[in-house]
N, C-alpha and C positions, 0 to 999 in steps of 0.2 A: 949468809949467815941469816936463818929464820929465826926469829924473834917470837914467841907466843904469850901474852898474860895466861894467869894461870885460869881465868875465867873462860878460856876459849874449849872448845869442845876437843873432845879426844879423839881425832881419826885420823888414819894414815892419806896423806896426801896425794893428787894427782891434778896434772895441768889441762887433760883432755880426755877425751875417751880412749886414744888408743896409744898416747905417750904419757911418761909420769917422770917427776923427780921422786922417786923413791925414799921415803923415810921410814927406818928400821927400827921396831924397839932396841933398846938397850938394857943389860940388867941394872939395879941401883949403883948407885957409888959404891956401896960396901960388896957390890957381886951378889948381893942374898936375893932370893924372889922376891917381888912387889910385896911389902909387908900389909898393905890396908885394902881394901876395896872401896871402891868408888862408882859412883854414878855417873859424874861429869869431873873435867878436871878441874873445877873450881875446888873438888872435895882433895886434890893432890898438892904436894908440897910444890915450892917455885920452879921451874925447870923441866916439871915431868906432866906427862901424859896419861888421861885414862884409856886404857885399852883393854877389852874383855872384861869390864868390871876390874881392874887393878891398877896401879898408879905404876909408870916405866917412864925411865930417863928417855930422851932419844938425842939419836947420832943421827947422821946424813951420811950415806954411803958417799956421795960426790958432792963435794962444797961448790955452789956456782962460783965462776971465777972471777964474777965483780958483780956488786949491786946493780952496777948500770945495765946487765944483762936482762934485766928484768924491771919495768919502771913501775914505782909505787904508785896505784890507782889513787890513793888516800892523798891528804893535803900535808904540806910542811908537818914532821912530825914535831908535837908541841911539847917532848919533855927534853928535845937534843939540845945541850949544854954545850956542845964542843963541835969542830970537823965540821965539813961540809953541810949538814943539819942546820948548823948553827947561822949558816951565811946565805942559804940559797932554798929555794922551792924544791930543790931536787933531792931525792932521800938518798942519804950514804950508807942506810941499811943500818945504822948503830943503835936507834931505838925507834919503838914503832908503839902508837897508841891503839891499834887497832880500830880506828875510828871511822875507816872508810870501806866497805866490802868491794873489792875488786873483782869479786868471783872465781876467783882461782882456787879456793880453798873447800877440799870435798864435802863440808857441809852444804857448798853449793849443788850438789848433786840432789837432784830429786828425782819423784817418784808420782806421775801423773795416775790417777784411778778413774773413776766413774765420771761421766759427763758432770758438767758444774750443775747442782741444782738449788743455787743461792736465790734464783731469780723465778724456778719453778714451781709453780701453784698446782697443790698434788689436788687431783678431784675428790670425790667425798661418796659416802654409799647416798646422801641426800641428793646430792645433782646427778648422779647415773640414774637414780629410781630404783636402785637393789636394794633390796633387803636380807639377802642373804647371798652367801658364794663369797670367791676370790675372785677380782678382776684388775686389770692395770691401773696406777692411778695417774697416768700420764706424765709421770717424772720417772720413769724406769724400776718404778718397786711395785709390792703387789699392795692392794688396799681389800682388806677383807671386810665381808658384810655381815659376817654372822651366820649363824648355821638354823634349821627350821626347827619346832616344836613338834610333839604328837606324831601325827602320822602323816603331816605334810612334808614335802620334799621341794626342794630347791631347782626349780626350774628356770632359766634363762633371768636370774635374779628376784625369781618373786617364790615364796611359799604355798605352794598348789596342794593342797588336799581334797576332801570330798566335797566341801561346798565355799570353794575360794569367793565367789560374790556371792553377798548377804542380799537376799529376795527378800528379808521380812517386813522391811520397812513399805514394801506392796502390797503383802498378802494380809498386813493389817490396816490397811487403807479402806474406811468406807466405800468408798466410789472406785476400787479397781479391785480387777480378780488376777491372781497369778496363774497361770494358765501351765507354763513350763520352763524348768531352770535348769542350768549346766554349771561348770566350774565357772565358766566367765560371760554368762548370760541369764537375764530374767525375761520372761515374755507374758503378755497377757494381754486383759482388755481391759478400759478404763471403761464406767456405767453412768458418768458424770458430766459427759463432755468437756473433761478437762484438756483432752490432748496426751500426747504420747509422751513430749518433753516433760510435762508435770509428772505424767505415770513414772517415767524411769527416774524422776529426780526424787523422786520419794524412796528409791535405794542409794541415793548417792551416785548413780551411771547417767549415761546420756542415751540418747536414742539414735540405734545406729541401723534400724528400718523399722518399715511400718508394714501393712498388709500387702501381701506381693512382693517383698523385699523390696519397695521403694524406699531411697534414702530421704527423701522429704520428711521431717518431724513435726511440720508446724499443727497448730490446732485446727480441726476441720468441723466440719455440721457431721453429728457421727450419728448413725441409729442404733440406739443401747441396744448393746449384744452383750451376749457373755461365752464362759471357755464352750457350753455345751453346746451353741452355734452348728449346728449344721452345714452351713453358708459360709464357712472360713474367717469367719468374724468381721469379714468387709475391713475398713478402713479405720476399726477401733481397735484393729491390732498391732501390738508395740512390742518392736524386740529392744531389749536395752544392752548396753556392754560399758565397757570401762570409759573413762574420761577422755574425751576428745580434746580437750585444751591442752595434754600432755604434749612436752616440747621434746622430742625424740634427739638423743645423744648422737654424736657425726662422732667418726674415727679420729678426726683432729680435736673435737674437745676430750676425747678419753684419752690422747696421746698414744694410739694404738697403731700400727702399719701391718698388722696382721692379727688374723683367727678372727672368732666370732663372739661377739661380747651383746648383753644387753643394752637395747637402746632406752631403756629407763621407763617403756610406754608398753612393756610386755612382748616384744616384737623382738626378732634377731638383727643383730647390725654384723653386718660381714665386710672386713677391713684387710680381705686378702691375703696372698699366701708370698712365702720366703722363695726365692729363687736360690738355684746353686746348690751347694752344701750349706747354706746357713737355715738354720730350723727359727719357728717361732717361740717365742719365750718371754710372757706375762705381754704379749702384744708388740714385739721388737723382733726382728730377725736378727739371729745372733749366727756368728759365724767364724770363716778363719781369719777376718780382719773387720773388727767392730769399731776398733778405733783409729781415726787418721792422724797420724803423728806427724804428717807431712810438712806442716807450719811448723816446729819445732826443729825438723831438721834443714829447713832452708833458711832459717832466720840466722842471721849473720854472727849474733851474740850468744846463740846457742848450739849445742852439741848433742844429737840422738844418740845414746848409746846403745840401746836395747829398746826391742818392742815386741808386744804379745797381745793376744787377743784382748787383755783387758787393760793394760797399762803401757805408758811410752815414760822410758827414764833418760836420765843423761845430766850433761852440767851446764849451767851458764857459764859465758865468757866475760860478762858485761856490767856485772853488780847487779842485777835486775832482781836477782831473788827468785826462789820457788814459786811464789805465787804467779809471777808474770810468767815465767817460763811454760808454766801449765796452762795458763789461759791464752796463752798463745794458738794451741791446739783445741780449744772450748773446753778443757778439764779443768778437773781442781787439784790441787796439790796432796795427796794422802801420805806419804811419808818424804823424810829426807835420808842421808848419809847415815846408816847404821840401821833403819827404821824409825829413827825418832819422830813420833806424829807430828811436831811443831814445824811449821813452813815459813815462818816470819823470814822476812830479809834481816841477817845478823852482821855485825861489826866487824870483818873479818879482812885483814890486809897482808897479801903476798910479796915478799921480797926475790 
């Protein structure tokens, strides 16, 4: 005989993925249709369970031959006052307190979804160096860094318009002359002996080359020249670009295994492509078998009943609870039997 308290969840029971002791709903005692709506069995009268939003009395199609056929995983029934329960720790099946989860009730069925994000620290737009666009956050989700205003457009995480780099600091300096500028650079000459590093710093930039494309930008003894000099400015010519101190992001720091993303320093970062039938979605290769449910399937206390691209689902038979069930595959519990979102271990005893 199966005994349940009124607080127990209302669900049809099964013992494993493939075989079951089926419990079937019976009409109410007076033969009428269930009279009251319910959310859980706690809303129903003693001896009734909540099924599909209504209270039902329950009967078993096949009574167990004896309580000894299934050993109670709980402790000695605290409320037993007579019979074998009063004399030993073996449950005779007369009274149960629902004190210990044996893991064989349908509330033990679990649904494992997305990879566990509890320990994942998602990246930010600032850490990516992105001021626009949508990028992977390193935890399997999308990170939106906004849109560009005016006539500017988003190019690899940066808003690029008619004048991305501001050269006004150079143009307004009495000892410098601004000769040319582009979206990404300023170039000119210094007329006061300051040197290329100081010249570029006036615009918040770094020296990327000096006369002739030489990379050295240290201060040198210069002949004072101007933009109009026909000799090519000699070594007082400076080319300025974005900050060299920028630390480029990596595929690992982005949590990306595929696709092309901004490296946070104005360049592209290529993280590879996906193989076979899988495709790149937000930095992750998604195919016919994204989740690996093998750890659940091989666990002695768990049974894997169904598996899709996005979920592993089944039952635990050792009282572990849904959270532990899903964690064995590196997943999190997203729902239990009937779609209930709660995944905590419950106090259930099966006789």
